N, C-alpha and C positions, 0 to 999 in steps of 0.2 A: 145168562152169567148177564147181571149190573156190570158193566163194563166203566161206568162211573166210581167204580172204589177200585181202592189198589188191588192189584195182580193178587196178591199173598188173600186178600180176604176171599177175593173171587174163589177162589182156589178149594178155599178155608169151606165158605156156604158151602160148594159144590158138594162138596166131600159131606159136610153134614144129613143134605140134602138125600143124597144114597144112604146113609146109615137109616134116616128116618122113615124112607121109602120101603125098607127092608133089601133094597140091590146087596149088604150084605149083612151076614148074620151076626150074632156075637160070635167073638173067637172068630171070625173069620177075616182072610188075608186081603189087606187094598194093594193097589198094584206100585211097585217100587217106585224111591222117587227118579228116578230114570225115564221110566213109560210115563208116570203124572208127566212129565216136564217133555217127554216129547208128545203126546196127546195132546196139550191145550199149550204147548209154544213158548212155554215159561221154559226162568232158566233153573238152573237145579237149586239157585240160591231160596228165590222166593217159592219152590218149592218144597224146600225143610224148613221156612219159616212156618209153613202154613200145616205140615203134618208136626212139628215143634208144641205150637200151640193149642191144637189139636189133642195131643200126648196130656200135655198143662190143664189143659181143662177135663180128661178123663175120657174121648168120644176116642181115644186109641189108645195102645203101649204098642213100646219097640219092644223085640225079645235080637240080643246081638247074635250078627251071622243070620238070620232067619226071617225078617223083618219089619214092617207093621200090622197090628191085627186091631179087630174092631173091639169095645173093650166090651165084656162082659158085662158089667154094669152100669149101662152110658149114663152120665147125666141123668140124672129128674127119678132115677129106675133106682134107688135105696144105698148108691156105692157109699158103704162106710170110711170108706179112707182116705183122708182126708191128707196125705201127700200127695207130692208135686209127681216124686220121682226121676226129679232132675235137680241134678248137682253142678252148680255156677263153678265154673274152673281160669281164670281169670289171671294171663300169664304178659311178662312182659313179650314176649315173641310165640310166635304160635308152627311158622312155615320151618324154620330153619336151624340151625346152628344145634345145641344139643336140644332145645323145644317139642323136637315131634318123639322122642324117643320119650322123653317124662308121661306125655297126655299119652305115649303109648300106654305104659303102666298104669297111667290112673285105669286107661277105660278098660281094660285087661281085667282088672278085679272090678268095678263097677258093672258093667254088660251083665254079666253073670249072675249079679245077685238082682237084674234088675232097674235098674239105674243106666239113664241116658246123662250126658254131658249137654251144653250150654258153653260152647267157646268162645271166649273173649281176650283179647291181647289190650296192650297199655300202652307199648312201642316205651317203657317208661318215663308216659306223660303223664304229669297229674291229672289236668283235665276227661285224658281220654280214661285216666282210672276213677273218674269220678263218672264221669257216664258207663262204663261200664257198670260200676256198683247201685246204678241207679237202675238199671236192665235186671242184672238179677232180682233186684228187688219188688220191680216188676211182675217181673215173670213165677213169684213166689218159689228159688228152691230151696227144696229140703237143707242145703249146706252148701257150704263156698270153699272153694281152695283156689287161694290167690299169692298170687309172688309181689309183695310190696312194691312199690314204686319212688324211684329214688330214698332209699331207706333211710341213708345217711343224714337225710334233712328232716326238719319236721315239715309232718303231714297236714295243706288243706284239706284232706276229706274225712278229717275223726269222725266228725260229726254226720256220715255217711255210714259210717265204721261203727258207731254208739247205734245210729238207729240199728245196724243190722242186725249188734247185739240184743236191744230192745224188744227185736221183733223174733228173740230167741231163733234166730239162724247160724248156725254150728258155722263159726270156721277153724278153718287150718293152715298158715301158712308156709309158703316154699325158699326155701333160701333165707332168707332170715325173716324177723318179725319188727315194728312198732315197737319203739321202748313206751310206750303209750299207752297203749296196751296187751293185755292178762290174756294175750290167745297163745293156742300150742302151733307150734314153727317144727316143720321137718325141714333138715338144711345137714349143710359135712358143715368138718370140723375146720373151718378158713385161716386159722390162726397157725392151726398145727401144718396146716397144707403151705402158708406161705413159711413155715420154719424146716421144712424139711426139705422144700426145692431148696431154698438157699443155702443147708446142711448142702446137699447133694454137691452146690456147685462148692463150696469151704472144701469138702472131704476131695474134690480134687484138683484141689493147688491152689483153686481162683481165691486172689486177695483183693481185685479191686472190682465189684460186686455191684452192681446197677440195677432197676427196677422200671418197670411202669405198670402204677396200676390205678384200678378208677377209684374216684374220690365221692360218685356223689349216690354208691350202696354200698352196703356194709361188707358183703363177700371182699370189696376191696379194701375197706380199710382193717376187718381183720388179715388177709391174707400180707398187706403191707406190717402190722405189728407183728406177727409170727417172720418175717422175715426182718425186721429189726431184730429179731428175740436172737434171735440165730447166731448172725452178725454179731451180734453184742458178747454173743454164752460164748462165741470162739474168741474175743480178742482183737478183732477188726475194725477199724474205726470208721463211721457210718460218713459216705459222703456223699452231702446232698445233693454235686451236681450233677454225680450221674442217678438220682433217682427221680421221673416224673410222672405227674396225677393228669389224669382226664375224666371229663363227664361222658356222657350218652352222646349228647350231641357234638362232643369232639374224638368220639371213638375214631373215622374214618381217617382221619390226619394224624393220630397220633403216635404211629409207628413213622413216617416221614416225620414228624415233626422231634421226635426221641434223637433219631439220625440224625436231623442235621446238628441241633444245636451240639451233640457232643462233637460232630467233626468241627462244629468252630474254635473248641478249646485245643489244647496243644495237644500232640498227640500222647506225652508222659500221662493224659488225666484219664485216658482211654478204657472203658472198664473190660476182664476179660472173660465176663461173664452177666449175663442181665435172665434177671425176673419177671416174667411176663403176666400179668394179670391174666388174661386164656391165651386159648389157642386161635382164636379171632387176632389176636395183637402180635402173637410170635410167629404166624402164615408172613401179616404184613411186614413183620419186622427185616424177617430172614430175608425177602425181598429186596426191602429197601438196603437192606444192605449189601448184598451181593451188588445190586446195584453203582454202591460208592466201592465195590472193589472189594469189602470186608467181605469174608466167607465163613462160614457157618457150618462146623464145630475150630475150622483151621485155624479163626482168627478169632473166633469169640460165639463164647457157647451158649446157649439159650436155654429157659427151661419155663414153660408155663403149668396151666391149668383147664382140665375140664376131660384130657382123651375124646374128643370131639372126630368126625372123623375126618377133620384137619388133621390132626396130627401124624395123618400118613398120607393125606392128600398130596404133597411137595414133594420135589426131590430131597429135601432134607426131613427127614421123620423127628417129629420132635418128642422130647423127653418129657412129660408133660406128669401132672397129679391129676389121679384118677374119678372122674364124678361119676355119681351111681344112678345115674339121670333114670331107665328104666326101673328100679327098684324105686328109687324116689320118690316116683308118680305111683308103685304102686302101695305103699307104708303109704305117702297122703292119700290114696280113698281106702287102705284102712281105717287111718287114723277118725276120717268124716262119716265114716259111716259108724265108727266106734261113738262118736259123741254127738249123730242123730238118735241113738241107741239110748245113750245118756238122758237125753232131752225127752224122750217119749218113757222112760223106765223112772222119772224126776229126778234124778242125781246131778250134783252140781260140780263132781270134782273134775278140779285143770290137771288134764295130765302132762306128765313131765317132753320134752322136749324130746324129738326122737334125731338125733346125730349121728352121722356116718364120718369113718374115722379113712382121712387118706391114706391114697394108696400109692408110690412113686412109679410110672410108667417109664422105665427107661427105655430109651432109641437112639438116636443116632447126631440127635443137634449138641449133645455136650460131648468135650473129652476132655483128658487132666490138661492139667495148664503147663506139664511140663510137656505136652505136645503139640502149646500153640506156638504158633508162626511167630517171627518177630519179637519174642516175648517180653521186651525193653519195651515198646507201647503201652506195655499194660501193666507196670509197675505201678504199686500206690507210693505216693508221695513218702 
């Protein structure tokens, strides 16, 4: 090997040498990523990058659950298929919260169809989004499933999106979409979810209802919109001092800041119920309230969103609006393959968004207002 080159290129050239020398026959299986990593003392990430490029260049192909194989028609031997069989998947996060389930859903549908995925994340940062978009263009993916970054704000990467569309790379968006782009999205009905969450507290007899919502993503905007619609429809005054907003960068402090804020006010102004943007915020809120001597649900009821693992991880099990997770991933994969097929057949029809309707999962974080301790503290003015 030429050790002056990056390790992934060293490995890539070594495997190409095996193929050209006849060490592996067309259709033959090559060693696994783990075996290659052990053989060359390279990291799994290095091996994965080398293999991904060889798949992209048609030297190799993957079969879900079986391994990686030598192409029956390697480059220069008349392969008529110009498709990469790679789908880019860009999400805000990859390894935590609800995202592993979404990604499993995508993989479960794409794998049997002969597609592999190029997985990237943005951490909801527009600069990282730009880098990810450039990567998928360099890799010449067949299509892109992407979760918008800070979707409530004007996007500085529109030029890159327009470049993707000009290159006829089909796009499907998760959770929301950019208003400037006419792109199909797979999302939940967040407005209705916000309505259901607030309505549940109202039906439990709560009138002093607060909320913690995300301000830099459209999901937060729509959940707050539904929240407002519910309290207005039931004749409950909106109390701005009980509602706070946070951005991605403020997420870790959002619950603590909320509790500190409401405790600074007179006890007559405290809420008896709170709607949280998601289970992460609600989980943190329950902990912060407990440290402040406020019990959930005995003193205060909490409703959240997503029905993630966190909803049942704590002592208090969260009442939460269910997120489709795995099924959203499956649907996104179906839609991107449909878009690719349309491109191949020359159709230019923009299909409707797929909208999952919300379902409220009842657990122990809420209770009727009449059972709330020291109710006098939680009356509206």
